C-alpha positions, 0 to 999 in steps of 0.5 A: 420771071418767065411764064405763059403769056396772055393776050389783051383779053386775058386768053392764053397766047399760042404760037405754032401750036404751043403756049407762048412763054415770055417775061411775065412780071408786068402781066402778074402785076396787072392780074393782081391789081385788076382782081378782087379779093376772093377771086383767087381760090388759093389766096383769097386775100389777094386782089386790090379791089381798085374798082371800089375806088372808081368815082370815090374820093380816094387819094393817090396815096390811098391807091398807092397803099393798096398797090403796095400791100398787094404787091407785098403779098405776092413778094414784090417790092413796090419801090423796085417796080413803081416806075415800071408800073407807071410807064406801063399804065401810061403807054396802055391808056 
């Protein structure tokens, strides 16, 4: 999917005075997983609330369940995106 791209600070990228457009699937997933429920006015149940799992006893399975649920709410298929998500996480850490 193509959309307006954001930089690392979540600001709109501008190129030659215009919005930069490009592949946005991983950007959409990142925004979805970084957000908390209630932050998206139009869709208040969207948001993985992953901050709640920091320093908790949550297992990898608990995290995976949240990710799967949030992706499904956005009509995305976890099985198709799993490797892409893991690769992106590893390269950005």
